[in-house]
C-alpha positions in Angstrom: 0.0 0.0 0.0 2.8 2.4 0.8 4.3 1.9 -2.7 1.0 2.7 -4.2 0.8 6.0 -2.3 4.3 6.9 -3.3 3.5 6.2 -6.9 0.4 8.3 -6.7 2.3 11.2 -5.1 5.0 11.0 -7.8 2.4 10.9 -10.6 0.5 13.8 -9.1 3.7 15.8 -8.8 4.6 15.1 -12.4 1.2 16.1 -13.5 1.4 19.3 -11.4 4.8 20.2 -12.8 3.6 19.5 -16.4 0.5 21.7 -15.8 2.6 24.6 -14.4 5.0 24.2 -17.3 2.2 24.3 -19.8 0.8 27.5 -18.2 4.2 29.1 -18.2 4.8 28.2 -21.9 1.3 29.6 -22.8 2.0 32.9 -21.0 5.4 33.2 -22.6 3.8 32.6 -26.1 1.1 35.2 -25.3 3.7 37.7 -24.2 5.7 37.2 -27.3 2.7 37.6 -29.6 1.6 40.7 -27.7 5.0 42.2 -28.0 5.5 41.2 -31.7 2.1 42.2 -33.0 1.1 45.0 -30.6 -2.1 46.7 -31.7 -2.8 43.9 -34.2 -2.8 41.3 -31.4 -5.3 43.4 -29.4 -7.5 44.1 -32.5 -7.7 40.4 -33.3 -8.4 39.4 -29.7 -11.2 41.9 -29.5 -12.7 40.7 -32.8 -12.6 37.0 -32.2 -14.1 34.7 -29.5 -11.5 31.9 -29.8 -8.3 33.3 -28.4 -6.4 30.1 -29.1 -7.3 30.4 -32.8 -6.1 34.0 -32.9 -2.8 33.0 -31.4 -2.5 30.1 -33.9 -3.2 32.5 -36.8 -0.5 34.9 -35.5 2.0 32.1 -35.2 1.2 31.0 -38.7 1.8 34.6 -39.9 5.2 34.6 -38.2 6.1 31.3 -39.9 5.0 32.5 -43.3 6.8 35.8 -42.9 10.0 33.9 -41.9 9.8 32.0 -45.3 9.6 35.3 -47.3 12.7 36.9 -48.6 12.2 40.3 -47.1 15.1 42.6 -47.7 16.1 46.2 -47.2 16.0 48.6 -50.1 19.2 49.6 -51.8 20.1 53.3 -51.2 19.4 54.1 -54.9 15.9 52.6 -54.7 15.1 54.5 -51.4 16.1 57.8 -53.1 14.0 57.0 -56.2 10.9 56.1 -54.0 11.4 59.1 -51.8 11.4 61.3 -54.9 8.3 59.6 -56.3 6.6 60.2 -53.0 7.4 63.9 -53.2 5.9 64.0 -56.7 2.7 62.2 -55.5 2.3 64.7 -52.7 2.7 67.6 -55.1 0.0 66.1 -57.3 -2.4 66.0 -54.4 -3.0 69.7 -54.7 -4.5 69.4 -58.2 -5.8 65.8 -58.1 -6.2 64.4 -54.6 -8.1 61.3 -55.6 -5.4 60.4 -58.2 -2.6 61.1 -55.7 -4.2 58.7 -53.2 -4.3 56.0 -55.8 -0.7 56.7 -56.7 0.3 56.5 -53.0 -1.4 53.1 -52.7 0.5 51.9 -55.8 3.8 53.3 -54.5 3.4 51.5 -51.2 2.7 48.3 -53.1 5.8 48.9 -55.3 8.0 49.4 -52.2 6.6 46.2 -50.7 7.2 44.2 -53.8 10.8 45.3 -54.1 11.3 44.5 -50.4 10.0 41.0 -51.1 6.5 41.1 -49.9 3.8 39.4 -52.0 1.3 42.1 -53.1 -1.4 40.3 -55.1 -4.0 40.2 -52.3 -4.7 43.1 -49.9 -5.7 40.8 -47.0 -2.5 38.8 -47.5 -0.5 42.0 -47.5 -2.0 42.9 -44.2 -1.2 39.5 -42.8 2.4 39.7 -44.0 2.9 43.2 -42.9 1.5 42.5 -39.4 4.6 40.6 -38.4 7.1 43.4 -38.8 4.9 46.5 -39.1 2.1 46.0 -36.6 2.2 49.6 -35.3 1.6 51.1 -38.7 -0.8 48.5 -40.0 -3.9 50.3 -38.9 -2.7 53.3 -40.9 -2.6 51.1 -44.0 -6.1 49.7 -43.3 -7.5 53.2 -43.0 -5.7 54.5 -46.1 -6.9 51.6 -48.1 -10.5 52.0 -47.0 -10.5 55.7 -47.9 -8.8 54.9 -51.2 -11.7 52.5 -52.0 -14.2 55.2 -51.2 -12.2 57.7 -53.3 -12.5 55.3 -56.3 -16.3 55.6 -55.9 -16.0 59.4 -55.6 -17.3 59.0 -52.0 -14.4 60.6 -50.1 -14.0 64.2 -49.1 -10.7 66.1 -49.7 -10.0 66.0 -46.0 -10.4 62.2 -46.0 -8.1 62.0 -49.0 -5.6 64.1 -47.1 -5.9 61.7 -44.2 -5.3 58.8 -46.5 -2.1 60.4 -47.7 -1.0 60.8 -44.1 -1.8 57.1 -43.4 0.0 55.9 -46.5 3.0 58.0 -45.6 3.4 56.2 -42.2 3.8 52.8 -43.7 5.7 54.1 -46.7 8.3 55.7 -44.5 8.7 52.7 -42.3 9.1 50.4 -45.4 11.4 52.8 -47.0 13.9 53.2 -44.1 13.7 49.8 -42.5 17.2 48.2 -42.8 16.8 45.0 -40.8 14.9 41.9 -41.8 12.9 40.9 -38.7 12.4 44.1 -36.7 
């Protein structure tokens, strides 16, 4: 009988240690995702009921991002894009809707040269969320205004805001020099 009690105590201790280890690993993972994705983590958690699925999605984004060949822009490209951005901003005065469309295309061009896939907007958001979570909401807002501008349903002030939002991500993409951030 004493052997049985000792075995039970050992089994319970192992289970308790495993449970504590599991909880610690989950908290570390959560902390990592919160730090890595910032506002995107909070946005997704607020929008979805299943927190575990959200975390799995964010981990999958990290894995996909790690497989992409994201690279910094050469100095010559940065200068060219910076000059193009200045031209787009200057065109805003005479043609704000067109300038916003150009800004969207310029952001996509920078992304493509950096190595991001650019075919699908939702996938762009997913890929950008890994290294650019703090400016991702700017990109969402700019894209939404750009869509309304295409339907002639955005005011000049909204178009100006779209340019400001695009510039946030554009500047970050343009000047980022490290792969993972």
